[in-house]
C-alpha positions in Angstrom: 102.3 109.4 121.1 100.8 111.6 118.3 100.6 115.4 119.2 97.0 116.8 119.4 96.8 120.2 117.8 93.9 122.7 117.6 93.9 124.5 114.2 92.4 127.9 113.9 90.1 129.0 111.0 92.7 131.1 109.2 95.0 128.1 108.8 92.1 125.9 107.4 91.2 128.6 104.9 94.8 129.0 103.8 95.0 125.3 103.2 91.6 124.8 101.4 91.8 127.9 99.2 95.6 127.7 98.4 95.8 131.3 99.8 99.2 132.7 99.1 101.7 133.1 100.7 100.4 130.9 103.6 99.1 127.8 101.8 102.3 125.8 101.7 102.9 125.7 105.4 99.3 125.2 106.3 99.0 122.4 103.8 102.1 120.7 105.4 100.3 120.8 108.7 97.3 118.9 107.2 99.7 116.5 105.4 101.2 115.7 108.7 97.7 114.8 110.0 97.1 112.6 107.0 100.4 110.8 107.8 99.2 110.3 111.4 102.1 112.4 112.7 99.7 114.8 114.4 96.0 114.8 115.2 94.1 117.9 114.2 91.1 119.2 116.0 88.9 122.1 114.9 85.9 123.9 116.3 82.5 123.4 114.9 82.4 127.2 114.6 85.3 127.0 112.2 83.4 125.0 109.7 80.9 127.8 109.3 83.5 130.5 109.3 85.6 128.6 106.7 82.6 128.2 104.4 81.6 131.9 104.8 85.1 133.1 103.8 86.2 130.4 101.3 83.0 130.6 99.2 83.9 134.2 98.4 87.3 132.9 97.2 86.5 129.6 95.5 82.7 129.6 95.2 79.9 128.0 97.2 80.0 124.5 95.7 83.8 124.1 95.7 83.9 125.4 99.3 81.3 122.8 100.5 83.0 120.0 98.6 86.4 120.8 100.1 85.0 121.2 103.6 83.1 117.9 103.3 86.3 116.0 102.3 88.3 117.8 105.0 86.1 117.1 107.9 85.9 113.4 107.3 89.4 113.2 108.6 89.4 115.7 111.5 88.1 115.9 115.0 85.4 118.5 115.3 84.9 120.0 118.7 81.6 121.5 119.7 81.3 124.8 121.3 78.8 125.0 124.2 77.6 127.6 126.7 80.5 126.6 129.0 83.1 127.6 126.4 81.3 130.8 125.5 81.2 131.8 129.2 84.9 130.9 129.5 85.6 133.1 126.4 84.1 136.1 128.2 86.5 135.6 131.1 89.6 134.7 129.1 91.1 138.1 128.7 91.5 137.5 125.0 90.2 140.6 123.3 89.1 139.1 120.0 85.8 137.3 120.8 86.0 134.8 118.0 89.6 133.8 119.1 88.5 133.7 122.7 85.8 131.2 121.8 88.4 129.2 119.8 90.7 129.2 122.7 88.0 128.1 125.2 87.0 125.3 122.7 90.6 124.1 122.4 90.9 124.1 126.2 88.0 121.8 126.4 89.9 119.0 124.6 92.1 116.9 126.9 95.7 116.7 125.7 95.7 119.6 123.2 99.4 120.6 123.0 99.1 123.7 120.9 96.9 126.1 118.9 98.1 126.6 115.3 97.1 130.1 114.0 98.5 132.9 112.0 96.9 135.3 114.4 99.2 134.8 117.3 98.8 138.3 118.8 95.2 137.6 119.7 96.3 134.6 121.7 98.8 136.3 124.0 96.8 135.3 127.1 96.4 131.7 125.9 96.9 128.9 128.5 98.0 126.6 125.6 101.1 127.0 123.5 100.4 129.0 120.3 102.4 128.7 117.1 102.1 129.9 113.5 102.3 127.1 111.0 105.8 128.3 110.1 107.1 128.3 113.7 105.4 125.0 114.5 107.0 123.3 111.5 110.5 124.7 112.5 110.0 123.2 116.0 109.1 119.9 114.5 112.2 119.8 112.2 114.4 120.5 115.3 112.9 117.5 117.1 113.4 115.1 114.2 
């Protein structure tokens, strides 16, 4: 069975904007998705955040074009009042990350959250990995 992963905004931005030194590992995560080795889920909130940040790096048009191509292939998970209320109770201090966590929790079978911001997810009820650590764990299993 294919692993279901929830990918945080920072990893998406690294991949789309080729942000050094993180782009290579993030891009491998997305390549694994394209090869059907994993299934990536992102929050609807991430789409907006990715555009807001990436347009400053690569421009508005390029950002929208890359996001449009990217989302054709991913599962986008909505964030509702339920997830926002859960975020307030999560104990995760960064509010945006607490919403991401609650959104990930709403998807049955999510095995891990992939983020570079591991410290904000210390109270996560789901395993949390940086792209680098996740890839190392995958190499050990192969």
